[in-house]
Steps between C-alpha positions, in 0.01 A plus 500: 500500500621846422495792740179634349323170560590509870361852526173386344473199734587713803243764403228238452578337837485834681176592322346167599608553861352850503170382354492214754553737792231739375255211453577372851454845656169563325355152557176470693670287765712802601210747512419448871867533598525833318178628659640419845834663417321812377332538840822473704575876506147568627511256792568617853847440632502248788827632642484747782592867473846437645794699375711280280758535230239380249287812534799733505494596865776439749446372851 
């Protein structure tokens, strides 16, 4: 195989992988997972209001 043939094969493999990932992400089986993930920023935080490094405050 010449160099151009390898480029064609590589491009087709990457395109197939991309299409597979898109199909997996948009499948109906994933819909509930994405709905739950979309609600995460709106949920109440269970951690207390303690000063921690995570929220930028020092003790």
